[in-house]
C-alpha positions as CSV (number, residue, x, y, z in Angstrom):
1,M,-29.5,7.7,-79.6
2,T,-30.9,4.3,-80.5
3,Q,-33.9,3.2,-82.5
4,M,-35.5,-0.2,-83.0
5,G,-34.7,-1.6,-86.5
6,T,-36.9,-3.7,-88.7
7,N,-34.2,-6.0,-90.2
8,Y,-32.6,-7.5,-87.1
9,W,-34.2,-9.3,-84.2
10,E,-33.2,-10.4,-80.8
11,D,-34.8,-13.7,-79.9
12,P,-34.0,-15.1,-76.5
13,V,-35.2,-18.6,-76.0
14,M,-38.1,-18.7,-73.5
15,G,-39.4,-22.0,-72.1
16,N,-42.9,-23.2,-71.5
17,N,-44.6,-26.5,-71.0
18,D,-45.4,-27.2,-74.6
19,R,-42.0,-26.5,-76.3
20,P,-39.5,-25.9,-73.5
21,D,-36.6,-25.2,-75.8
22,H,-38.0,-23.3,-78.8
23,Q,-40.7,-20.8,-77.7
24,R,-39.4,-17.3,-78.6
25,I,-40.3,-13.7,-77.8
26,L,-38.9,-11.4,-80.6
27,T,-37.8,-7.9,-79.8
28,E,-36.5,-5.4,-82.3
29,L,-32.7,-5.0,-82.5
30,E,-31.3,-1.6,-81.4
31,E,-29.7,0.5,-84.1
32,F,-27.8,3.7,-83.9
33,N,-29.6,7.0,-84.8
34,Q,-27.4,10.1,-85.0
35,S,-28.7,13.0,-82.8
36,S,-29.7,16.4,-84.0
37,Y,-27.5,18.2,-81.4
38,Q,-26.2,21.6,-82.6
39,P,-23.3,23.2,-80.6
40,A,-24.0,26.7,-79.2
41,P,-22.0,29.3,-81.2
42,Y,-19.0,31.0,-79.5
43,L,-19.6,34.7,-78.9
44,V,-16.4,36.7,-78.2
45,P,-16.7,38.3,-74.7
46,Q,-16.3,42.1,-74.6
47,T,-13.4,41.8,-72.1
48,V,-11.6,39.5,-74.6
49,E,-12.2,41.9,-77.5
50,N,-11.0,44.9,-75.4
51,R,-7.8,43.2,-74.3
52,H,-7.1,41.9,-77.9
53,N,-7.5,45.4,-79.3
54,S,-5.2,47.0,-76.7
55,P,-2.4,49.2,-78.3
56,R,0.5,47.2,-79.7
57,F,2.3,50.2,-81.4
58,G,2.5,48.4,-84.8
59,L,3.5,45.0,-83.4
60,P,1.4,41.9,-84.3
61,S,-1.5,40.7,-82.3
62,D,-2.1,37.4,-84.1
63,I,-1.0,34.4,-82.0
64,T,-1.5,31.8,-84.7
65,P,2.0,31.8,-86.1
66,L,3.3,31.2,-82.6
67,L,1.0,28.3,-82.0
68,D,1.5,26.5,-85.3
69,G,5.3,26.9,-85.2
70,S,5.5,28.9,-88.5
71,A,6.6,32.1,-86.8
72,S,10.3,33.0,-87.3
73,K,12.4,34.0,-84.3
74,N,11.9,37.7,-85.1
75,D,8.1,37.3,-85.5
76,A,7.9,35.5,-82.2
77,T,9.9,38.2,-80.5
78,D,7.7,40.9,-82.0
79,Y,4.5,39.2,-80.7
80,I,6.0,38.8,-77.2
81,V,7.1,42.4,-77.1
82,G,3.6,43.4,-78.4
83,I,1.8,41.7,-75.5
84,A,4.4,42.9,-73.0
85,I,4.6,46.5,-74.1
86,G,1.7,47.6,-71.9
87,A,3.5,45.9,-68.9
88,I,6.7,47.7,-69.9
89,I,4.9,51.1,-69.9
90,V,3.4,50.3,-66.5
91,L,6.9,49.4,-65.1
92,A,8.4,52.5,-66.6
93,V,5.8,54.7,-64.9
94,A,6.5,52.9,-61.6
95,L,10.3,53.4,-61.9
96,V,10.0,57.1,-62.8
97,W,7.6,57.6,-59.8
98,F,10.0,55.9,-57.5
99,F,12.9,58.0,-58.8
100,V,10.9,61.2,-58.3
101,I,10.1,60.2,-54.7
102,V,13.8,59.5,-53.9
103,S,14.8,62.8,-55.6
104,L,12.3,64.8,-53.5
105,K,13.6,63.1,-50.4
106,V,17.1,64.1,-51.2
107,A,16.1,67.7,-51.9
108,G,14.8,68.1,-48.4
109,S,11.8,69.7,-46.8
110,E,13.2,73.3,-47.0
111,K,13.0,73.1,-50.8
112,V,10.1,70.9,-51.6
113,G,8.1,70.9,-48.3
114,F,6.0,67.9,-47.5
115,L,7.1,66.1,-50.7
116,A,10.4,65.3,-48.9
117,G,8.4,63.2,-46.4
118,R,8.0,65.7,-43.4
119,F,6.1,68.8,-42.6
120,S,8.2,72.0,-41.7
121,E,6.1,74.8,-40.3
122,P,7.4,78.2,-41.4
123,A,8.2,80.6,-38.6
124,G,8.3,83.7,-40.8
125,S,11.0,85.7,-42.4
126,G,12.9,89.0,-42.0
127,S,11.0,90.8,-44.6
128,G,8.2,93.1,-43.6
129,C,6.2,91.8,-46.5
130,N,6.2,88.2,-45.3
131,G,5.8,88.7,-41.6
132,A,5.9,91.0,-38.7
133,E,9.1,91.4,-36.5
134,K,9.4,92.4,-32.9
135,E,12.7,94.2,-32.1
136,G,13.9,97.4,-30.2
137,T,16.9,99.1,-28.6
138,E,17.2,101.2,-25.6
139,V,20.2,103.2,-24.4
140,Q,20.5,104.3,-20.7
141,L,23.1,106.6,-19.0
142,E,24.1,105.8,-15.5
143,D,25.4,108.1,-12.8
144,N,28.9,106.9,-13.2
145,G,28.9,108.1,-16.8
146,R,29.0,104.7,-18.3
147,S,26.5,103.9,-21.0
148,E,24.5,100.7,-21.2
149,L,22.8,99.4,-24.3
150,R,19.9,97.0,-23.9
151,I,18.8,95.3,-27.2
152,S,16.4,92.5,-28.0
153,T,16.9,90.6,-31.3
154,A,14.2,90.3,-34.0
155,V,11.8,87.5,-33.4
156,P,10.1,86.5,-36.8
157,V,6.4,86.0,-36.5
158,A,4.6,84.3,-39.4
159,D,1.5,86.2,-40.6
160,E,-1.9,84.7,-40.2
161,G,-2.5,84.0,-43.9
162,K,0.7,82.0,-44.2
163,R,-0.2,79.9,-41.2
164,K,-3.7,79.2,-42.6
165,S,-2.2,78.2,-45.9
166,F,0.2,75.8,-44.2
167,K,-2.6,74.2,-42.1
168,R,-4.7,73.7,-45.3
169,R,-1.7,72.0,-46.9
170,V,-1.3,69.7,-43.9
171,W,-4.9,68.7,-43.9
172,F,-4.8,68.2,-47.7
173,V,-1.8,65.8,-47.4
174,R,-3.5,63.9,-44.5
175,G,-6.7,63.7,-46.5
176,M,-4.9,62.4,-49.6
177,F,-3.1,59.8,-47.5
178,I,-6.3,58.6,-45.9
179,L,-8.2,58.5,-49.3
180,S,-5.3,56.6,-50.9
181,G,-5.4,54.1,-48.0
182,I,-9.1,53.7,-48.5
183,G,-8.4,53.2,-52.2
184,V,-6.0,50.4,-51.4
185,I,-8.5,48.7,-49.1
186,V,-11.3,49.0,-51.8
187,G,-8.9,47.6,-54.4
188,G,-8.0,44.7,-52.2
189,A,-11.7,43.9,-51.6
190,L,-12.4,44.0,-55.3
191,F,-9.4,41.9,-56.0
192,Y,-11.0,39.1,-54.0
193,S,-14.7,39.6,-54.6
194,M,-14.4,40.0,-58.4
195,G,-11.0,39.0,-59.6
196,V,-10.2,36.0,-57.5
197,T,-13.8,34.9,-57.5
198,A,-14.0,35.0,-61.3
199,F,-10.8,33.0,-61.6
200,Q,-12.0,30.6,-59.0
201,S,-15.1,30.1,-61.0
202,S,-12.8,29.3,-64.0
203,L,-11.0,26.7,-62.0
204,N,-14.3,25.2,-60.8
205,S,-15.5,25.0,-64.5
206,V,-12.3,23.2,-65.4
207,K,-12.8,20.8,-62.5
208,E,-16.3,20.2,-63.7
209,G,-15.1,19.6,-67.2
210,L,-12.5,17.2,-65.9
211,D,-15.1,15.2,-64.0
212,L,-17.4,15.0,-67.1
213,T,-14.4,14.0,-69.3
214,Q,-13.4,11.3,-66.9
215,A,-17.0,10.0,-66.6
216,A,-17.4,9.9,-70.4
217,A,-14.0,8.3,-70.9
218,F,-14.6,5.6,-68.3
219,K,-17.9,4.8,-69.9
220,A,-16.3,4.6,-73.3
221,I,-13.6,2.4,-71.9
222,D,-16.2,0.1,-70.3
223,L,-18.1,-0.1,-73.6
224,T,-14.9,-0.8,-75.5
225,N,-14.0,-3.5,-73.1
226,N,-17.5,-5.0,-73.5
227,V,-17.1,-5.0,-77.3
228,L,-13.7,-6.7,-77.0
229,K,-14.9,-9.2,-74.4
230,A,-18.1,-10.0,-76.4
231,S,-16.1,-10.5,-79.6
232,D,-13.8,-12.8,-77.7
233,D,-16.9,-14.8,-76.6
234,V,-18.1,-15.0,-80.2
235,E,-14.7,-16.1,-81.3
236,Q,-14.6,-18.7,-78.6
237,E,-17.9,-20.2,-79.6
238,I,-16.7,-20.3,-83.2
239,E,-13.6,-22.2,-82.1
240,E,-15.7,-24.7,-80.3
241,G,-17.8,-25.1,-83.4
242,Q,-14.6,-25.8,-85.3
243,E,-13.8,-28.5,-82.8
244,V,-17.2,-30.0,-83.5
245,E,-16.5,-29.7,-87.2
246,R,-13.2,-31.5,-86.8
247,E,-14.9,-34.3,-84.9
248,A,-17.7,-34.6,-87.4
249,G,-15.5,-34.0,-90.5
250,Q,-17.8,-31.1,-91.6
251,I,-20.8,-29.4,-90.0
252,C,-23.9,-30.0,-92.0
253,G,-22.0,-31.5,-94.9
254,L,-25.0,-33.3,-96.3
255,D,-26.7,-32.3,-99.6
256,D,-30.0,-31.4,-98.0
257,E,-31.2,-27.8,-98.7
258,V,-31.5,-27.0,-95.0
259,A,-28.0,-28.4,-94.3
260,I,-26.6,-26.2,-97.0
261,Q,-28.3,-23.1,-95.5
262,I,-26.9,-24.0,-92.1
263,Q,-23.4,-24.6,-93.5
264,S,-23.5,-21.3,-95.5
265,A,-24.7,-19.2,-92.5
266,Y,-22.1,-20.8,-90.2
267,S,-19.3,-20.2,-92.7
268,E,-20.3,-16.5,-93.1
269,L,-20.4,-16.1,-89.4
270,E,-16.9,-17.5,-89.1
271,T,-15.7,-15.0,-91.8
272,N,-17.5,-12.1,-90.1
273,V,-16.1,-12.9,-86.7
274,D,-12.5,-13.2,-88.1
275,Q,-12.9,-9.9,-90.0
276,F,-14.3,-8.1,-86.9
277,K,-11.4,-9.4,-84.7
278,R,-8.8,-8.1,-87.2
279,M,-10.5,-4.7,-87.3
280,I,-10.7,-4.2,-83.6
281,E,-7.1,-5.3,-83.1
282,G,-5.9,-2.2,-84.8
283,S,-8.6,0.3,-83.8
284,L,-10.5,-0.3,-80.6
285,K,-7.4,-1.5,-78.6
286,G,-5.5,1.7,-79.6
287,F,-8.7,3.7,-78.8
288,E,-8.8,2.2,-75.3
289,K,-5.2,3.1,-74.8
290,D,-5.9,6.7,-75.8
291,L,-8.9,6.9,-73.5
292,R,-6.8,5.7,-70.6
293,S,-4.1,8.3,-71.5
294,L,-6.9,11.0,-71.5
295,V,-7.9,9.9,-68.0
296,S,-4.3,10.1,-66.8
297,L,-4.0,13.6,-68.4
298,T,-7.2,14.8,-66.6
299,E,-5.9,13.5,-63.3
300,S,-2.6,15.3,-63.8
301,I,-4.5,18.6,-64.6
302,D,-6.7,18.1,-61.5
303,D,-3.6,17.8,-59.4
304,S,-2.2,21.0,-61.0
305,L,-5.4,22.8,-60.2
306,D,-4.7,22.2,-56.5
307,S,-1.4,24.0,-56.9
308,A,-3.2,26.9,-58.6
309,N,-5.5,27.1,-55.7
310,I,-2.5,27.4,-53.4
311,V,-1.2,30.3,-55.5
312,F,-4.4,32.2,-55.2
313,V,-4.6,31.6,-51.4
314,I,-1.2,33.2,-51.2
315,L,-2.3,36.1,-53.3
316,I,-5.4,36.6,-51.1
317,A,-3.1,36.4,-48.0
318,I,-0.9,39.1,-49.5
319,S,-3.8,41.4,-50.2
320,M,-5.1,40.8,-46.6
321,L,-1.7,41.7,-45.3
322,M,-1.6,44.8,-47.4
323,I,-5.0,45.9,-46.0
324,G,-3.7,45.3,-42.5
325,L,-0.7,47.4,-43.1
326,I,-2.9,50.2,-44.5
327,L,-5.1,50.1,-41.4
328,A,-2.0,50.4,-39.2
329,Q,-0.8,53.4,-41.1
330,L,-4.2,55.1,-40.9
331,V,-3.8,54.7,-37.1
332,G,-0.4,56.4,-37.5
333,V,-2.0,59.3,-39.2
334,L,-4.6,59.7,-36.4
335,L,-1.8,59.8,-33.9
336,S,0.2,62.4,-35.9
337,I,-2.9,64.6,-36.0
338,F,-2.8,64.8,-32.2
339,G,0.9,65.3,-32.2
340,I,1.7,61.9,-30.6
341,S,5.1,60.4,-31.2
342,N,6.0,57.2,-29.4
343,W,7.3,53.7,-30.1
344,L,4.2,52.8,-32.0
345,T,4.5,55.6,-34.5
346,C,8.2,54.9,-34.8
347,C,7.3,51.3,-35.6
348,I,4.7,52.4,-38.2
349,R,7.1,54.8,-39.9
350,N,10.4,53.0,-39.7
351,A,10.7,49.7,-38.0
352,V,8.4,47.1,-39.5
353,I,5.2,48.3,-41.1
354,W,6.5,50.9,-43.6
355,P,9.4,48.7,-44.9
356,L,7.1,45.7,-45.3
357,F,4.5,48.0,-47.0
358,T,7.2,49.2,-49.5
359,L,8.2,45.6,-50.3
360,L,4.6,44.6,-51.0
361,L,4.2,47.7,-53.1
362,V,7.1,46.6,-55.3
363,L,5.5,43.1,-55.5
364,S,2.2,44.6,-56.5
365,W,3.7,46.4,-59.5
366,I,5.4,43.2,-60.6
367,L,2.2,41.2,-60.3
368,A,0.2,43.8,-62.1
369,T,2.5,43.6,-65.1
370,L,2.4,39.8,-65.0
371,F,-1.4,39.7,-65.0
372,L,-1.6,42.2,-67.8
373,V,0.6,40.1,-70.0
374,L,-1.4,37.0,-69.2
375,S,-4.7,38.7,-69.9
376,V,-3.6,40.1,-73.2
377,G,-2.1,36.8,-74.3
378,G,-5.3,34.9,-73.2
379,A,-7.4,37.4,-75.1
380,D,-5.4,36.9,-78.3
381,F,-6.0,33.1,-78.0
382,C,-9.7,33.5,-77.1
383,I,-10.5,35.8,-80.1
384,S,-10.8,32.5,-82.0
385,P,-10.3,29.7,-79.6
386,D,-11.6,26.8,-81.7
387,A,-9.2,27.5,-84.5
388,H,-6.3,27.9,-82.1
389,V,-7.0,24.7,-80.3
390,Q,-7.1,22.9,-83.7
391,T,-3.8,24.4,-84.5
392,L,-2.2,23.1,-81.3
393,L,-3.8,19.7,-81.8
394,N,-2.5,19.4,-85.4
395,R,1.0,20.4,-84.3
396,N,0.9,17.6,-81.6
397,E,-0.9,15.0,-83.6
398,D,2.0,12.5,-83.1
399,Q,1.1,12.4,-79.4
400,F,-2.2,10.6,-80.2
401,D,-2.7,7.0,-81.3
402,G,-5.7,5.2,-82.7
403,I,-8.9,7.1,-83.7
404,L,-9.2,9.5,-80.7
405,F,-7.4,12.3,-82.4
406,G,-10.0,12.6,-85.2
407,F,-12.8,12.7,-82.7
408,I,-11.1,15.4,-80.6
409,I,-10.9,17.5,-83.8
410,F,-14.5,16.8,-84.4
411,Y,-15.6,18.1,-81.0
412,V,-13.3,21.2,-81.1
413,S,-14.6,22.2,-84.6
414,G,-18.1,22.4,-83.3
415,C,-18.8,19.0,-84.9
416,S,-18.4,20.5,-88.4
417,I,-15.3,18.5,-89.4
418,A,-16.1,14.8,-89.8
419,P,-13.6,12.8,-87.8
420,P,-11.4,10.3,-89.6
421,G,-12.2,7.8,-86.9
422,T,-15.9,7.8,-87.9
423,S,-15.2,5.6,-90.9
424,D,-13.4,3.1,-88.7
425,I,-16.3,3.0,-86.2
426,M,-18.9,2.7,-89.0
427,D,-16.9,-0.2,-90.5
428,L,-17.0,-1.9,-87.1
429,V,-20.7,-1.2,-86.9
430,G,-21.2,-2.8,-90.4
431,A,-19.1,-5.8,-89.4
432,V,-21.2,-6.2,-86.2
433,K,-24.4,-6.0,-88.3
434,G,-23.1,-8.7,-90.5
435,M,-22.3,-11.0,-87.5
436,V,-25.8,-10.4,-86.1
437,D,-27.4,-11.1,-89.4
438,N,-25.6,-14.4,-89.9
439,A,-26.1,-15.4,-86.2
440,H,-29.8,-14.6,-86.5
441,A,-30.2,-16.5,-89.7
442,L,-28.3,-19.5,-88.2
443,I,-30.3,-19.6,-85.0
444,E,-33.6,-19.2,-86.7
445,T,-32.8,-22.4,-88.6
446,V,-31.1,-24.3,-85.9
447,G,-33.0,-23.1,-83.0
448,D,-36.4,-24.4,-84.2
449,M,-35.0,-28.0,-84.6
450,N,-34.9,-30.5,-81.8
451,L,-31.5,-32.2,-81.3
452,D,-32.5,-35.4,-83.1
453,R,-33.6,-33.5,-86.2
454,L,-30.5,-31.3,-86.0
455,G,-28.3,-34.4,-85.8
456,E,-30.1,-36.0,-88.7
457,T,-30.0,-32.9,-90.9
458,C,-26.3,-32.1,-90.3
459,G,-25.0,-35.6,-89.8
460,L,-24.0,-35.1,-86.2
461,T,-24.2,-37.3,-83.2
462,A,-26.5,-36.4,-80.3
463,A,-23.6,-34.9,-78.3
464,Q,-22.3,-33.0,-81.3
465,A,-25.7,-31.7,-82.2
466,A,-26.2,-30.5,-78.6
467,A,-22.8,-28.8,-78.6
468,F,-23.5,-27.2,-82.0
469,N,-26.9,-25.9,-80.9
470,S,-25.4,-24.5,-77.7
471,L,-22.6,-22.7,-79.4
472,V,-24.9,-21.2,-82.1
473,T,-27.2,-19.9,-79.3
474,L,-24.3,-18.5,-77.3
475,A,-22.6,-16.9,-80.4
476,H,-26.0,-15.3,-81.3
477,D,-26.3,-13.8,-77.8
478,A,-22.7,-12.6,-77.9
479,T,-23.2,-10.9,-81.2
480,H,-26.1,-8.9,-79.7
481,V,-23.9,-7.9,-76.8
482,V,-21.3,-6.7,-79.3
483,N,-24.0,-4.8,-81.1
484,R,-25.4,-3.1,-78.0
485,S,-21.9,-2.2,-76.9
486,M,-21.0,-0.7,-80.3
487,I,-24.1,1.4,-80.3
488,G,-23.4,2.6,-76.7
489,L,-19.8,3.5,-77.7
490,R,-21.0,5.4,-80.8
491,E,-23.5,7.3,-78.6
492,V,-20.8,8.2,-76.1
493,L,-18.7,9.5,-79.0
494,E,-21.5,11.7,-80.2
495,C,-21.0,15.5,-80.5
496,E,-23.6,16.1,-77.7
497,T,-21.4,14.2,-75.2
498,F,-18.0,15.8,-75.6
499,N,-18.6,19.1,-77.3
500,P,-20.3,20.6,-74.2
501,I,-17.3,19.4,-72.1
502,Y,-15.0,21.2,-74.6
503,Q,-17.1,24.3,-74.3
504,T,-16.9,24.1,-70.5
505,F,-13.1,23.9,-70.7
506,V,-12.2,26.4,-73.3
507,H,-15.2,28.8,-73.9
508,N,-16.4,29.1,-70.3
509,A,-13.5,28.3,-68.0
510,F,-10.7,29.9,-70.0
511,C,-12.1,32.5,-72.3
512,V,-15.0,33.9,-70.3
513,D,-14.1,33.4,-66.6
514,G,-10.3,33.1,-67.0
515,V,-9.6,36.2,-69.2
516,S,-12.2,38.2,-67.3
517,G,-10.7,37.2,-64.0
518,L,-7.2,38.0,-65.1
519,S,-8.3,41.4,-66.4
520,I,-10.0,42.2,-63.1
521,I,-7.0,41.0,-61.1
522,F,-4.7,43.2,-63.2
523,S,-7.0,46.3,-62.8
524,T,-7.4,45.9,-59.0
525,T,-3.7,45.1,-58.5
526,L,-2.7,48.1,-60.5
527,A,-5.1,50.3,-58.6
528,M,-3.7,49.0,-55.3
529,A,-0.2,49.8,-56.5
530,I,-1.1,53.3,-57.6
531,F,-2.9,54.2,-54.4
532,S,0.0,52.7,-52.4
533,M,2.4,55.0,-54.4
534,M,0.2,57.9,-53.5
535,M,0.5,57.0,-49.9
536,I,4.3,57.0,-50.2
537,T,4.1,60.4,-51.9
538,F,2.0,61.8,-49.1
539,R,3.9,59.9,-46.3
540,A,4.4,63.2,-44.5
541,A,1.0,62.6,-43.0
542,L,2.5,60.1,-40.7
543,H,4.8,62.7,-39.1
544,P,3.7,65.4,-36.6
545,V,4.2,68.9,-37.7
546,Q,7.6,70.4,-36.7
547,L,9.1,73.9,-36.8
548,D,11.7,74.7,-39.4
549,N,15.2,74.1,-38.0
550,K,16.4,77.5,-38.8
551,A,13.4,79.2,-37.4
552,A,13.6,77.2,-34.2
553,A,17.2,78.2,-33.8
554,D,16.4,81.8,-34.3
555,E,13.5,81.5,-31.9
556,G,15.9,80.0,-29.2
557,A,18.0,83.2,-29.2
558,E,15.3,85.6,-28.3
559,D,17.4,88.2,-26.3
560,D,21.1,88.6,-26.5
561,L,23.3,91.1,-24.6
562,V,25.5,93.4,-26.8
563,M,28.3,95.7,-25.3
564,Y,29.0,99.1,-26.8
565,E,32.1,101.1,-25.7
566,G,32.4,99.5,-22.3
567,G,28.7,99.2,-21.8
568,R,26.9,96.0,-21.4
569,G,23.5,94.5,-22.3
570,Q,21.5,92.3,-20.0
571,R,19.8,89.1,-21.3
572,G,16.1,89.0,-20.7
573,D,15.6,92.7,-20.5
574,E,12.8,93.9,-22.7
575,V,12.5,97.0,-24.6
576,E,9.4,98.4,-26.0
577,N,8.9,98.0,-29.7
578,E,9.0,101.1,-31.7
């Protein structure tokens, strides 16, 4: 912010017909006025708090020792294990589940039924309690005295209750498979609509913050260059004055009171300009270098964000592929219901779809654990982000030159810690005010004189007086340029300029959208993995119902011929059941 001061005046020379060189319009000089901006307080999001408070089983949840480098190797290991323990549990559950599925497959359908991966319809048993049997024998005597025995073997017939129970089990398995497939599809949709969208919003916030940072940094660079250039202009005018002084022996070396005032103001202006040049050599030039490094850093981050977008496009493609595979398997279930078995069902069960689905399932478990670790670690950081960012900055202080580091700490702290660079800037502002004061006093005295009087007062020739008058006017104007540029630079460095950018980066992009997005992505990926495992568990739904092998073999030997004492039985003859 700027205000119009009462002690310093800008007075550009305006011409008119009466006094073409000395008519002035005075305007008040701009001065810096600190704004009353107050940063919005950071409120810990509920998602961050929940993730931070996730069980660690006695292991630490404080990330600070890891950030400031004070943690020992054991402490760092304990923290890493603490944020990874949830992922370890998830992976352990997945491995046990896989082992159970493989064990059931090895056990076979005769022992574990559909859990082995296929349906086997029971054909009954030999016990009267479990099913009815149809069998009978008949002995006939022929005229030649030979006996003939005709026998039909027992044909097991499952009772109606057992068949109904089996049918209910088949439909239960098919229903669970279909519901699990729908669960994967819903999880994939939520993965994109909530998780990826939230994280994409985080990336967009980062991009917005980068754009704001670059705009503010370029503005600060321009203002810094203006200060440097204007100070060079003032110095050049002073050097030209020194040439006039060398030609004349001394500027205004007479004993007249006005001459003494001019000589004193001019000497003070020389001193102020020399002091200001020494000050900016060690501060503003280093500050400009830091600003350009900041711009380069934002450009590198912007390029990295493009890579992050590619990663999420790949994740979206994987989720879409998973949904496509689920839909293909649901078609396979529909075909199995109608007892259809052809090349398509074979492809679904064995050739392409099922192996690819299994591969993506393993990848889903791995990604779920990765997103869990990232969300917990991010929550630990975001439980107190400002303090953690300050810790990282202090640890890497040697990466900054000039006064920029102090201002970054100022913005990160919510403008509660006065930056060390403020004193340097205020010293520069004070030096600029001194230059403007002396230049103003000088031009008020010299500017109201015509060249003849100026030459007479200061002991200068007409040419020297004209050169002196011109350099005083130009030096005065240049000091005002320096003043305006310093005020603009100070305004750019105000809390209200960079603190909202910092909040956009850290509070909004990382802690709100970022951690929330990672948590949603973890939850949806885990849900997709669990429902996919259920589909593998109930994979028998993809196969048509088949008869038990032993029952089918027994059913294939319906009537056998048996000979008794020279008699013979005839296949296919029927006897009446007793």
